[in-house]
C-alpha positions as CSV (number, residue, x, y, z in Angstrom):
1,X,79.0,88.5,146.0
2,X,75.6,87.2,145.2
3,X,74.7,84.1,143.2
4,X,74.2,86.1,139.9
5,X,77.7,87.6,140.2
6,X,79.2,84.2,141.0
7,X,77.5,82.7,137.9
8,X,78.7,85.6,135.7
9,X,82.2,85.2,137.0
10,X,82.1,81.4,136.1
11,X,80.8,82.2,132.6
12,X,83.5,84.8,132.1
13,X,86.2,82.3,133.1
14,X,84.7,79.7,130.7
15,X,84.5,82.3,127.9
16,X,88.1,83.4,128.4
17,X,89.3,79.7,128.4
18,X,87.5,79.1,125.2
19,X,89.0,82.1,123.6
20,X,92.5,80.9,124.6
21,X,91.7,77.5,123.1
22,X,90.5,79.0,119.8
23,X,93.7,81.2,119.6
24,X,95.9,78.1,120.4
25,X,94.1,76.0,117.7
26,X,94.4,78.8,115.2
27,X,98.1,79.3,115.9
28,X,98.8,75.5,115.4
29,X,96.7,75.5,112.3
30,X,98.6,78.4,110.8
31,X,102.0,76.8,111.6
32,X,100.9,73.5,109.9
33,X,99.4,75.4,106.9
34,X,102.5,77.5,106.5
35,X,104.8,74.5,106.6
36,X,102.7,72.6,104.1
37,X,102.5,75.6,101.7
38,X,106.2,76.2,101.9
39,X,106.9,72.5,101.3
40,X,104.5,72.4,98.4
41,X,106.0,75.6,96.8
42,X,109.6,74.7,97.7
43,X,110.0,77.9,99.7
44,X,112.3,78.6,102.6
45,X,112.8,81.8,104.6
46,X,115.9,82.7,106.6
47,X,114.3,81.4,109.8
48,X,113.6,78.1,108.1
49,X,117.2,77.8,107.1
50,X,118.4,78.5,110.7
51,X,115.9,76.0,112.1
52,X,116.9,73.3,109.6
53,X,120.6,73.8,110.4
54,X,119.9,73.8,114.1
55,X,117.8,70.6,113.8
56,X,120.4,68.9,111.7
57,X,123.2,69.8,114.1
58,X,121.3,68.4,117.0
59,X,120.0,65.3,115.3
60,X,121.2,61.8,115.2
61,X,123.3,62.4,112.0
62,X,125.1,65.4,113.4
63,X,128.6,63.9,113.1
64,X,128.0,63.0,109.4
65,X,126.9,66.5,108.6
66,X,129.8,68.1,110.5
67,X,132.4,65.8,108.8
68,X,130.9,66.5,105.3
69,X,130.9,70.3,105.8
70,X,134.5,70.3,107.3
71,X,135.7,68.1,104.3
72,X,134.2,70.6,101.8
73,X,134.9,74.0,103.4
74,X,137.9,75.4,105.3
75,X,135.8,78.2,106.8
76,X,132.3,79.5,107.0
77,X,131.2,83.1,106.8
78,X,127.8,83.7,108.4
79,X,126.2,87.0,107.5
80,X,122.9,87.5,109.3
81,X,122.1,90.8,107.7
């Protein structure tokens, strides 16, 4: 390779890294924006419900939640369709 090809290769690497950074920042922005909008409009989708239950069952108050649900319900039917 000559010097020009080396410089072009370096610039392409820098460009590709910047594109990855922009995509990463956009992804995180959209996640934050989506959460803020859903919180503001009091909206939850099925995935949000699953994530919230998962978070609660793995959080510090897990036992409190489990006892409360067991005291109120004898069984649970989970229909993912």
